[in-house]
C-alpha positions as CSV (number, residue, x, y, z in Angstrom):
1,M,71.9,12.5,76.8
2,S,74.5,10.2,75.6
3,A,77.3,8.7,77.6
4,V,81.0,9.2,76.8
5,R,82.6,6.0,75.5
6,P,86.1,5.1,74.4
7,P,86.9,5.1,70.7
8,G,85.8,1.9,68.9
9,E,83.4,0.7,71.6
10,R,80.0,-0.3,70.4
11,G,77.0,1.5,71.9
12,G,75.2,-1.6,72.9
13,D,78.0,-3.2,74.8
14,R,78.2,-3.1,78.6
15,C,81.7,-3.9,79.5
16,L,84.4,-2.7,81.9
17,S,87.2,-0.5,80.6
18,G,90.8,-1.6,81.3
19,P,92.7,0.3,84.0
20,T,93.5,3.8,83.1
21,D,97.1,4.8,83.3
22,R,98.1,7.7,85.4
23,N,98.0,11.0,83.5
24,T,101.6,12.1,83.1
25,S,100.7,15.0,80.8
26,V,99.8,17.3,83.7
27,V,102.2,20.2,84.1
28,P,102.6,20.8,87.9
29,T,101.4,24.2,89.0
30,E,103.9,26.6,90.4
31,R,102.2,26.3,93.8
32,S,102.6,22.5,93.6
33,Q,106.3,22.8,93.1
34,E,106.5,25.3,96.1
35,L,104.6,23.0,98.4
36,Q,106.5,19.9,97.3
37,E,109.8,21.7,98.3
38,L,108.3,22.5,101.7
39,A,107.2,18.9,102.1
40,Q,110.6,17.7,101.2
41,R,112.1,19.8,104.0
42,V,109.8,18.1,106.5
43,A,110.7,14.7,105.2
44,D,114.4,15.4,105.4
45,A,114.0,16.5,109.0
46,L,112.5,13.2,110.1
47,P,115.1,10.7,111.4
48,L,115.9,7.8,109.1
49,E,115.3,5.2,111.7
50,V,111.8,6.6,112.3
51,A,110.5,7.4,108.8
52,E,111.6,4.7,106.3
53,E,109.1,5.8,103.7
54,V,107.7,9.4,103.2
55,V,105.0,9.8,100.5
56,L,103.6,13.0,99.3
57,T,99.9,12.6,98.5
58,G,96.9,14.8,97.6
59,S,96.7,17.6,95.1
60,V,100.4,18.5,95.5
61,S,101.5,15.0,94.4
62,R,99.2,15.3,91.4
63,G,100.6,18.7,90.5
64,V,97.3,20.6,90.8
65,A,97.7,22.5,94.0
66,D,96.5,26.1,94.3
67,E,96.8,28.8,96.9
68,V,94.4,27.1,99.4
69,S,95.8,23.6,99.0
70,D,97.4,21.9,102.0
71,I,100.2,19.3,102.1
72,E,99.3,15.7,102.8
73,M,101.9,13.1,103.6
74,L,102.0,9.5,104.5
75,I,104.9,8.5,106.9
76,V,105.7,4.8,107.2
77,T,107.5,3.7,110.3
78,P,109.0,0.3,111.3
79,E,106.6,-0.1,114.2
80,T,103.4,1.7,115.4
81,M,104.3,4.9,117.1
82,E,102.7,6.6,120.0
83,L,100.9,9.8,119.1
84,A,103.1,11.8,121.5
85,A,106.2,10.7,119.6
86,C,104.6,11.7,116.3
87,F,103.9,15.1,117.7
88,E,107.5,15.5,118.8
89,H,108.9,14.5,115.4
90,A,106.5,17.0,113.7
91,R,107.5,19.7,116.1
92,A,111.2,19.0,115.5
93,A,110.5,19.3,111.7
94,G,109.3,22.8,112.3
95,L,105.5,22.4,112.5
96,E,103.6,24.6,114.8
97,E,100.1,24.7,116.2
98,L,100.0,20.9,116.3
99,D,96.7,19.0,116.6
100,T,95.2,15.6,115.7
101,W,91.9,14.3,114.3
102,G,90.1,11.1,113.7
103,D,89.6,7.9,115.7
104,Q,92.5,7.5,118.1
105,S,91.8,3.8,118.8
106,T,93.1,2.7,115.4
107,P,96.8,2.0,114.4
108,T,96.7,5.3,112.4
109,R,98.3,8.3,113.9
110,R,97.4,11.8,112.6
111,V,99.2,15.1,113.2
112,S,98.2,18.4,111.7
113,G,100.1,21.7,111.9
114,L,101.4,24.8,110.2
115,L,104.8,25.5,108.6
116,E,105.4,28.9,107.1
117,G,101.6,29.5,107.1
118,V,100.9,26.3,105.1
119,S,98.7,23.6,106.6
120,L,100.1,20.1,106.7
121,E,98.5,16.8,107.5
122,L,100.8,13.9,108.4
123,V,99.4,10.4,108.5
124,W,101.6,7.9,110.3
125,W,101.3,4.2,109.5
126,S,103.5,1.3,110.6
127,R,105.0,-0.9,108.0
128,E,102.6,-3.7,109.0
129,N,99.5,-1.4,108.9
130,T,100.6,-0.1,105.5
131,E,100.8,-3.6,104.0
132,S,97.4,-4.6,105.4
133,S,95.9,-1.4,104.1
134,I,97.2,-2.1,100.6
135,D,95.6,-5.5,100.9
136,S,92.3,-4.0,102.0
137,F,92.1,-1.8,98.9
138,F,91.3,-4.9,96.9
139,S,88.2,-5.5,99.0
140,S,84.8,-4.5,97.5
141,S,83.8,-3.0,100.9
142,D,86.7,-0.5,100.9
143,L,85.4,2.9,100.0
144,S,88.4,5.0,101.1
145,S,90.5,7.1,98.7
146,G,93.7,5.6,100.1
147,A,94.5,3.5,97.0
148,D,94.2,6.6,94.8
149,A,96.4,8.6,97.2
150,I,99.2,6.0,97.1
151,A,98.8,5.3,93.4
152,H,99.5,9.0,92.7
153,G,102.0,9.4,95.6
154,V,105.4,10.9,95.2
155,A,108.3,9.6,97.1
156,L,110.1,12.1,99.3
157,R,112.0,9.3,100.9
158,T,111.8,5.7,100.0
159,S,113.3,2.3,100.7
160,G,111.7,1.0,97.5
161,S,108.3,0.1,99.0
162,L,106.3,2.9,97.2
163,S,107.2,1.6,93.8
164,R,106.2,-1.9,94.9
165,W,102.8,-0.7,96.2
166,Q,102.2,1.3,93.1
167,A,103.0,-1.7,90.9
168,R,100.3,-3.7,92.8
169,L,97.8,-0.8,92.4
170,S,98.5,-0.6,88.7
171,E,96.2,-3.7,88.4
172,Y,92.6,-3.2,89.2
173,P,90.9,-6.6,89.0
174,E,87.8,-6.8,86.8
175,E,86.0,-9.0,89.5
176,L,86.6,-6.2,92.0
177,A,85.1,-3.6,89.7
178,R,82.0,-5.8,89.2
179,A,81.5,-6.3,92.9
180,R,81.9,-2.6,93.6
181,I,79.3,-1.8,90.9
182,E,76.8,-4.2,92.3
183,D,77.4,-2.9,95.9
184,A,76.9,0.7,94.7
185,A,73.6,-0.1,92.9
186,L,72.1,-1.9,95.9
187,T,69.9,1.0,97.2
188,W,68.3,1.8,93.8
189,G,65.1,-0.2,94.0
190,G,63.2,-2.5,96.3
191,F,60.5,0.0,97.1
192,S,57.9,1.9,95.0
193,P,59.5,4.6,92.8
194,A,56.7,6.8,94.2
195,G,58.7,6.9,97.4
196,L,60.9,9.5,95.6
197,L,58.0,12.0,95.8
198,T,58.2,12.0,99.6
199,L,61.6,13.7,99.2
200,A,60.1,16.5,97.2
201,R,57.6,17.6,99.9
202,P,58.1,21.0,101.5
203,G,60.3,20.8,104.6
204,E,62.3,17.7,103.4
205,R,65.5,19.5,102.4
206,L,67.6,17.5,104.8
207,S,66.3,14.1,103.9
208,R,66.4,15.0,100.2
209,T,70.0,16.2,100.4
210,E,71.0,13.1,102.4
211,R,69.5,10.9,99.7
212,M,71.1,12.9,96.8
213,V,74.5,12.9,98.4
214,D,74.4,9.1,98.8
215,D,73.1,8.7,95.2
216,A,75.8,11.0,93.8
217,S,78.5,9.1,95.7
218,R,77.2,5.8,94.3
219,V,77.2,7.2,90.8
220,I,80.9,8.2,91.2
221,R,81.7,4.8,92.7
222,I,80.2,3.0,89.7
223,V,81.9,5.3,87.1
224,F,85.4,4.8,88.6
225,A,84.8,1.1,88.9
226,L,83.6,0.9,85.3
227,N,87.0,2.4,84.3
228,R,88.9,0.3,86.8
229,V,90.4,3.4,88.4
230,W,90.8,3.7,92.1
231,L,88.2,5.9,93.8
232,P,89.4,9.4,94.6
233,T,87.9,12.0,96.9
234,T,85.2,14.1,95.4
235,K,87.4,17.3,95.2
236,R,88.1,18.5,91.7
237,L,85.7,15.9,90.4
238,A,85.3,17.5,86.9
239,A,89.0,17.2,86.3
240,R,89.2,13.7,87.8
241,V,86.5,12.3,85.5
242,E,87.7,14.1,82.3
243,S,90.1,11.3,81.4
244,L,87.7,8.4,82.0
245,G,86.7,6.7,78.9
246,V,83.3,5.4,80.1
247,R,81.0,7.9,81.9
248,P,77.7,9.7,81.5
249,A,78.0,13.0,79.6
250,R,78.6,16.1,81.8
251,L,78.8,14.0,84.9
252,A,80.3,16.6,87.3
253,A,78.2,19.4,85.8
254,R,75.0,17.5,86.3
255,I,75.8,16.7,89.9
256,E,76.3,20.4,90.5
257,E,73.1,21.1,88.7
258,A,71.1,18.7,90.9
259,F,72.4,20.3,94.1
260,S,71.9,23.9,92.9
261,E,68.4,23.3,91.5
262,S,65.8,25.1,93.6
263,D,62.9,23.0,92.6
264,P,63.0,19.8,94.6
265,R,61.3,17.6,92.0
266,R,63.5,18.9,89.2
267,A,66.6,18.3,91.4
268,L,65.6,14.7,92.0
269,L,64.9,14.2,88.3
270,V,68.3,15.4,87.3
271,M,69.9,13.1,89.8
272,T,67.7,10.1,88.9
273,E,68.4,10.5,85.2
274,L,72.1,10.6,85.9
275,Q,71.8,7.4,87.9
276,S,69.8,5.8,85.1
277,E,72.5,6.6,82.5
278,T,75.2,5.3,84.8
279,V,73.7,1.9,85.4
280,A,73.0,1.7,81.6
281,L,76.8,1.6,81.2
282,A,77.3,-1.1,83.8
283,P,77.5,-4.9,83.2
284,D,74.5,-7.0,84.1
285,G,74.0,-8.1,87.7
286,P,71.1,-8.5,90.1
287,N,71.3,-5.0,91.6
288,V,72.2,-3.3,88.4
289,N,69.3,-4.9,86.5
290,R,66.8,-4.0,89.2
291,A,68.2,-0.5,89.3
292,R,67.7,0.0,85.6
293,S,64.0,-0.6,85.6
294,W,63.4,1.2,89.0
295,L,65.3,4.3,88.0
296,A,63.5,4.5,84.6
297,A,60.2,4.3,86.4
298,G,61.3,7.0,88.9
299,A,62.5,9.4,86.2
300,K,59.2,8.9,84.3
301,L,57.2,9.7,87.5
302,L,59.3,12.7,88.4
303,S,59.0,14.2,84.9
304,S,55.2,13.5,84.6
305,G,54.0,15.9,87.2
306,E,52.0,13.2,88.9
307,R,51.4,13.4,92.7
């Protein structure tokens, strides 16, 4: 199955695509507009001295929200705030049924709640934490979707920082893409391809699923790095990869197929073939080169019927 390549690219070339611009052709859904208005009300209710930057993120900021979407917002404060103070400001903005989630030992403060039946998630970062987080996005070890969220963020209140952050994120360094591709290909090889057969044994659904989830995640990491696009969450994957110039054909559909396939060996084969096509698109590197031969051998074994 052939990969999708940008116009004019030769089939034998393995290169990195230039950064893909944000898709401005998306017409916001009616629900996105409704939720943005609700988010704006929350932003307007926050004191100016507390929230100097309020950024709408997630599906609402990208204009693709539906009836089950929530509202996600980043709130940047001059200094790190206590969680109790964040709760009080959220309550004053009209949120009810407040709660929090995640590791409470970090500088990040998180408050969830409801407003007019809509779920909201407010992430509070200090100005210093925000700047350091932007810096960390350019590390090969950063696997968060934070860069994508900010790159697609919509300012509900701004002191000018959001446009500065987005200008930085408009450049995705080629060396970062290469490092992330190599990191993602690390686990594909180093042991006999016959080890894949142990995942097809009866009673191994959990271990097989764990491996396939990891493999699918690494495929996605490589594909977005190839296109020098910041890694998003896996929600709405089909729509997110549609605009990418370099990708295996039917990427999202084949991931769905692998996880819905009832035959364990066939499921592993579908995923392994997808991995193989993905590294075929990647630039040469120690991990990528090893993965190419290992995945080819694994796919051959899985398709042969050998035990």
